[in-house]
N, C-alpha and C positions, 0 to 999 in steps of 0.2 A: 265256409270255404277257406282253407288254409293258404297262406302265402308261401310260395316256394322259397327255400333257403337262400338261393342266390338273390332273388328280388328283395328279401328281408334284409340281407346284408347290404345291398345297394342303398336301400332306404335309410338304414342306420348311418352309412357313410355320408349320405347327403345331409342328414340332420346334423351330424358332427361337423361337416364342413361349413354348413350354414351358421352353426353356433360359433365356430372359430371366426368366420367372416364378421359376424355381428360384434364379437368381442374385439377384434382388431379395429373395426370401424369406431366402436365406442372409445377404445384406447386412444386412437388418433385424435378424436374430438377432445378428449380430456387433455392430451398433450398440447393441442392447439389452444385450448382455453387457458392453460397455464402460461404458455408463451405469450399470448395476447395480454393476459393479466400483468405479466412482468413488464412488457413494453408500455402498456397504458399507465401503469404505476410510475414508471420512469418518466414518461412524458408529462404526467400531471405534476410530479415533483419539480422537474426542471421548469415547466411552464409557470408554476406558482412562484418559485424563487425568482425567475427572471421578471415576472410581472411586478412583484413587490420591489425588486431591486432597481428596476429601470424607472419606476414611477417618479422619484424625485427629479430625475434628469429630464424626463419628458414633460411632466405636468407642472413642476415647481421651478424649473429654470436653473438647477444646479449644473455646474460644469463637470463633466466626467473626467477631463484631464486634470483639473484641480483636485478632484477626489483621489485620483491615482497618485499624483506627485506632490500632494500637500503633505506637510510635515506636522500639522497640528490636528489633534483629535480632541475637541472640546465640545461635546454635544450641547452643553448649556449655553455656549456662545455661538452656536450654529456653525461650528468649524468641523469639517469632516475630511481629514487627510490621512491616507493609509500607507503612505510610502515607507515610513519606518517599519511597519508591520510586514510589508512585502519583502523588504531587505532582510528582516529577521527570519522570515520563513525560508527565503532562499539560502541564507547562510546556514541555518539549522539543518535543512535538508541536505545541502552539499556536504557539510561536515559529517553528518551521520552516514552518508554514502561513502565518504573517504575512509571512515573507520570501519563501518559495518560490512561493506562489500568484500574487502580483502580478508578480514577475519572469517566471515561466513564462507567465502570461497575456499580458503585454505582448510577450514574445518570439513567442508564437504569433500574435498579431495582426500583428506586423511581418512574419513569414514568410508569412502567408496573404493579407494585404491591402496591404501597403506595399512590401515588398522586391521588387526586380527578380527575374524568374524565375531568372536565372543565379545570383544571390546566394543565393536561397532553396534552389536545388538543391544548393548547397555546405553551407549552414548546417544544413538539416534532417537530412541523413544524419549530420553531425557530432554533432548533439544526440542522435540516436537511438543513436549508438555509445556515448554515456555510460551508457546503460542496460545495456550489456554488460560494463561494468567491474566486477570483483568488489568486493563491499562492503568487504572488508578493505583494498583499495587506497585507497578513500576515507578509511578510518581512518588509514592510513599517511600520506596527504597531509595530513590534519588534524593529525596528530601532528608532522609535519615542517615544516609551513608555518603553519597556523592557530594552533596552540598557542604556538609561539615568538613569533608576531606579537602575540598577545594579551598574552603575558607581558611582552614588551618595551615595548609601547605603552601598556598599562594599569597598568604597575608592579605586576604580580601576582607573588607568590612562586611560584605554580604556575599555568601556563596551561591546564591541563586543568580545564574548567569547564562549566557549563550553557550558556554562550554558545558555546563551541566545539562542543558537541553540536548546538545549534540551527543553526549555520552549516553543519556537515557534513551534517546531515539535509536542510537546505534545498537544498544542492547536489545531493544524491541524488534529491530529488523532481523536479528540473527536467525530466529526460527524459520522465517520465510525464506531467507536467502540460502540457509544451509539445506533445508528440506528440498526445495525445488532444484537447487544446483546438484545435490547428491543424486536425485532422480535422473537428471539429465546426464550426469557423468556415467551412472550405471547403465544407461540406455545405449551408450556407445558400443558397437559390436566388438567382441573379443578379437576378431580378425585384425582390427586396427592395431591393437596392442601387440599381438603376436607378430605381425608383419614388421612393426617398428623394432621390436626386440631381436627379431631374426636378422635385421640389417646392422645390428651392433649398437643400437642406441640404448643408453642406460635407462633404468626404470623411471627415474625422475625426468629425464629428457623425454621419454615417451609420454609421460603424464602431461607435461607442459607444452610439448610441441605437436602432439597428436591428439590425445584424449580431450584436453580442454578446448582446443580449437574446434574439434568435432562437436562438442557440446555447447558451443557458443550461443546458439539460439536459446536453449533452455536456461543458460546462465543469465543472459540478458533479460529473459522473462522474470527470473528471480529478482533481478535488480529493479525492474518495473514494479513488481508487487511490493518489494521492500520500500521503495521510494513512496509508493502510494500510502503505505502505513505511516511512514515518517512525516510526510507533509500534512496528512489528515489527522494526526494525533492531537488530542485536546487535553484530556484530564491529566495525563502525566506531565504535560508541558506546563500547565497552569501552576503546578506545585513547585517547579524548579526554575521557571523562567525569570521570576522577579517582576514581570509585567510593567516595565518602564517604557513609556512612549517616546523613545529616542532612537535615532539611527545608530546601530551598534558600530563602533569603531575598533573594538577589540573583543577577544573571546570572554573577557571578564565582565562585560557590560550586561546589565539586566535588559531583557527584551520582552516584547509582546507580539508573538506571531499572529497571523490572521485568524486561525481557529480559536486561539485563546481570547481574542477580542470579542468574537461572536458569543462564545460561551459565557464570558464574564458579564456582558451587558444585555443580552437578549432577555433575561428574566424580568428586568424592570424597564426596558426601553419601550417607547411608544411613539406613534406618529412618524415624523421624518427620521428621528433617531433609529427607530426600528427598521425603517426602509433602507437606511444606509448600512445597517448590519446585513440585510439581505443583499445589498449591492456588494458588500465585502465577500459574501458567499459566492456571488457570481464571479468575482475576481479569482477566488480560490478554486472554484470549479473550472474556470478557463485555464488557469495555471496548470492544474493537474491534468486536464485533457490535453493540453499542448505537450507537456513532458511525456505523457504516455504515448501520444501519437509519434513523437520523435523517436523514442526508445523502441516502439513497436516496429517502426520502419528500419531501424538499425538491426533489430533482432531478425526481421524477415530477410534482410540482406545477408546477415550472418548465417542463416540457414540454407542459403543457396550455394 
């Protein structure tokens, strides 16, 4: 007995819908698994670092305030003070932001608003390629070019200094700041520009009084991402910092930021020494989290 054409077509549609439903359900579970895996991995990493880092203060009686504000880091003498490293990290990040953000923002404005399309198509991919360069190569460039330049022109006995760290980090920030800021500026509706020009405002005035404020949220996001790369950088900083355990009083002083301290000593550290390096990681994590939270709040207000 043959099935009528209409019923056959209905059966095929139901089979197709059922198949689509099963695929959607399977896809949803795969996405959920990936999301849970990411969250669980993050929780495990944070939990492990905090467990190892807080152990000396909870079980061995070390004072966390002395750890934060101590100026001596001598593991062999049971002295663990990271205040010079905190100051070095703050100065290096602030200096990199002061140099990298304006340069990156002006570059993004030029590419998005001023440069001819042909030129922008050449420069934009070139800037994006900078993000793919391994950080150690930035450090090698700083060691081979920036450090000798500072040493020769500033009359320094040693070119590895806070200034060298700032310059290397500022260069490393540029791809992130330029790319994200350019995208935010290009996303501003053309009606904003046309309305401003129609009112008699110059092109440069339109850019800085209309376009840039409208893209403020995206630009601040670029600053957050650039800052994250600057404060979390390790390999490039090791090569140009000089690694001196002193509180920097000038740009020419050698420094040791928090990330450098962890990278230099974790390979051979053990016991309390190793746990104090994990505690250094907690301070670094908290510092980055706090700065990101503040800038994210500023960015959200800027978007309103």
